[in-house]
N, C-alpha and C positions, 0 to 999 in steps of 0.2 A: 140623656148622655150617661147618667148614673146607672141606668138599667143596662146599657150597652157595656159599660165598664165591668159591672158585676158579672154579666154574661161572659165577657172576655176572660176574666179571672177564673170563672167556673170551668170553662173549656180548657184553659191552661192547666188548671189543677188536675182535671181528668186525664189530660195527656201525660202529665208528669207521673201521675199515679199508675197509669198503664205501662209507661216506660219502666217504672220501678218494679212493677210486677213481672214484666218481661225479663228484666235484669236478674231478679231473684230466681225466676224459672230457669233461665239460661245458666245461672251459676250452679243450680242444683242438677241440671241436666246439660252439661257442657257439650258444645259442638266438637266432634271428633274429626270429621272430614266433610268436604263439600265438593260437589261437581255441579257447577252452574246453580240451578235452583234446587237440586237434590241435596239433602242434608242428612248426615249420619250423626246421631247423638249417642251419648253414653248409654242411655236407656235402651236404645235399639240393640246395642251389643249385649247388654246384660240380659235382655229378653231371650236372646238366642244362646249365649254362652254361660249365663249365670253371673252372679255379682262379683266373683273373683276368678276370672278365667286365667289360664296360663298366658303370660305375656307374649310368647311366640305365637300362640293360637290367635290371640287378640290382634296382633300385627298382621297375621295372614288374613284374618277376616276383613280388616280394614282395607288392605291392598286389593283383595278380591272384590270388595264392595266398590272401590274406586274404579277398578278396571271394568266392572259390569256396567256402571253408570256412564263411563266414557263411551263404551260401545252403544249403550242405549241412546245417549244423546246424539251420537253420529248416525245411528240407524234410523232414528225418527225423522231425519231430514230426507230419507230416501224411501222408507217403507212405511206404509200406512196400514192401520188395522183392516183386515179383510175377513172374508167368510171363513177361510182356512184357519186363520189365527184364532178367530172367535170360537170355532169348533174345538180347537186344541185346548183353549182356555176353559171351555165348558167341560171337556173330558177330564181335565186336571182338577177342576172344582168338584166334579162328581166323585173322583177318586179320593179327594180329601174328606168329603162328607162321609163316604163309606168307611174310610180309615178311622175317622173320629167316632163313628157309631160303633164299629167293632171294638175299638179300644175302650170306650166308655161303658158299653152295655154287654160286652162279652168278656174281653180279656181282664178288665178291672174287677169283674165279679167272680173270677176264679180264685178259689181259696185252697191252699194245700195244708193239710193237717199233719201233725207229728207222726201219726200212724202211717200215713202215705210215705213219708220220708224213710221211716224205719223199714217198711215193707220193701221199698225200692232198693234200699241199700243191702238188705238181706238177700234179695233175689239176684242182684247184680254185683255182689261184693267183689268178685274177681275182676270186674271192670275197673276197680279202683286200685289196681296194682301199679305202683310207681315204675315208670319205664326208665327213670334215671333218679339221681339224688334230687330230693324235693324238700322244700321248707314251707311251713305254714307260718305266716308273719303278720304282724300288725304294723301298718305304715302310717307315719305322721309326716306331713309336708308343711313346712313353715317358710315364710318369706324373709325372716331375719335370724341371723345366727345366735344372737343373745337369747331370743325366745326358744330356739332349738336347744341351746345349752341348759336353759331353765327347765325345759320339758324333760330332758334326759336326767337331770338331777332329781326331779320329782318322781320319775319312773323308778329310779334306783332306790329311792326312799319309800317305795310302795305307796306313793300318793297318786291317786287317779286324777289325771289332768283333764281340765275342761277344754279339750282340743279335739276336733273331729279327726277320725282315723278310718282307715280301710283295712279289712282283713283279706289277705291274698294267699293263694297256694301257688308257689313259683318253683319252676324247675331250673336246674343248673343250666346256665348259658341262655336262659330265656328272659332274664331280668336286666335291669340297668347294669352295665359292665362294672362300674366302680363298686356298686353294692354287691353284685354277684360274686366278685372275687372275695370280698369279706365274708359274705354269707356262707359260702361253701368251702371256706378254708378249713384246715384241720384245727385251728385255734379259735373258732367262732365263739364269741361270748353271747350272753342273752340279749345284750343291747348293742346296736351298731349305730354309729353316727356321732354328731351330725355329719352327713356327707353332702357336699354341695354339688348339685346337678342342675345345670342351666341357672334358673333364677330361684331355685328352691333349696332348702336344707332338709334332708331326709333323716328321720330318726326311726330306726327299725327295732321292733321287739320280736325276737325269735321265740315263737311259741312251741313249735315242734319241728324236728327234722327227721326225714325218712331216707333210708338208703334205697338203692335200686332193688326192685322186686318186693318191696315191703307193701303191705296192705295199709292204705291210708284210712285213718279213723273217720267215722261217719261225720263227726262234728266239723271236720276240716274239709269235707266235700259237700256239706249241707247246701251251700248256695248253688253249687253245680246241679245237685239233685233237684232242688226246687225249680231251677230254670228248665230242666228237662221235663219235669212233671207239668209245669205250667204250659210249656210248648205243646206237649201231647194233649193236655186238656183243652187247649185253645183250638187245635185242629179238630178234635172231636166235637166241640161246641159249635164251631163254624159249620161243620158238615150237618149236624143236627138242625141248626137254625135254617140252613139253606134248604133242607128237605121240607121243613115247616113252611117256609116261604113259597116253595113250589106248590104246596097243597093249598096255600092261602090265596095266591094270586093266579090269574088266568095265564098260564104259560103254554105257548105253542112253539114247537120246533118243526118246521116243514123241511124235511130232508130232500125231497124229490122236486124241488122248485126248478123250473126251466128258466135258463138265462134269456 
C-alpha cells in the first residue's frame, strides 16, 4: 500500500511538473490564433515577420492565416492527397532546395568592393541625375512619443542614439504624405518630427537635399549601386555555374522526338 501511494505521488508530481513546464512555455510563446487543431503562436509570426513587426502587417498575417486554415479544414473533408498534389508538392520542394542552394552558395558569396562602386558611379554618373527634388535622409521609427522626443533631443545635442535607423533616398511625392510635405517645404530644418504615422512616431534627419537635374553624390546612391552590381554578378555567376553543371553531368536534349 505504501509503495502504491509513493507511486501515486510520483506520477502526480510528474504531471504537475509537466503542466507547469507547459504553462511556462505557453507564457513565453503565447497562442495568437487557433482554427480547430491548428495553432498559431507568437514565435510563428516572429519567424516570418521578425520580432517587432508593424501592427497592421501582423494583423493581416493573422487574418490570412485564419482564412487559410479555415479553407484547409473545409477542403480536407472533400479533397484527399492524390498523385497530382504530390507532384506539385515535390516540384515546390525542389524549387525551394534550388533557391536555398543558389542563395547560400552563389548569392551570399558575392562581394562588392569599394573600387567596383566607384567605377560604376564614374561610368554611369549621368544615370544618377535627380528627375525631381530629392532628399537623402536618416529615418528613425519608434512606438512611443516620449522615446521619439528623447531621441530628437539627443540628435539636436549631437549625441549618437543607440536606436536603429535606415538611410533612404526619397523623391518628392514618393514618401509618406505628412512627412513629404515637411521634407520638401521651403522651410525644412535638419530635423523633422516626431510625426505620428499609424502606430509609429517618425524622426527624420535631413542629410542632403538635391534639386531637380542635380547629380546625386555617390555616397547617397551607394546602396542602389551595390544592389545593381550584386544583381549583375549573380546573373553572371548563375550562368557560369550552369555551364559547369552541363559539363559535369550527363545532359541530353532530344529535339526531334516523335510523339
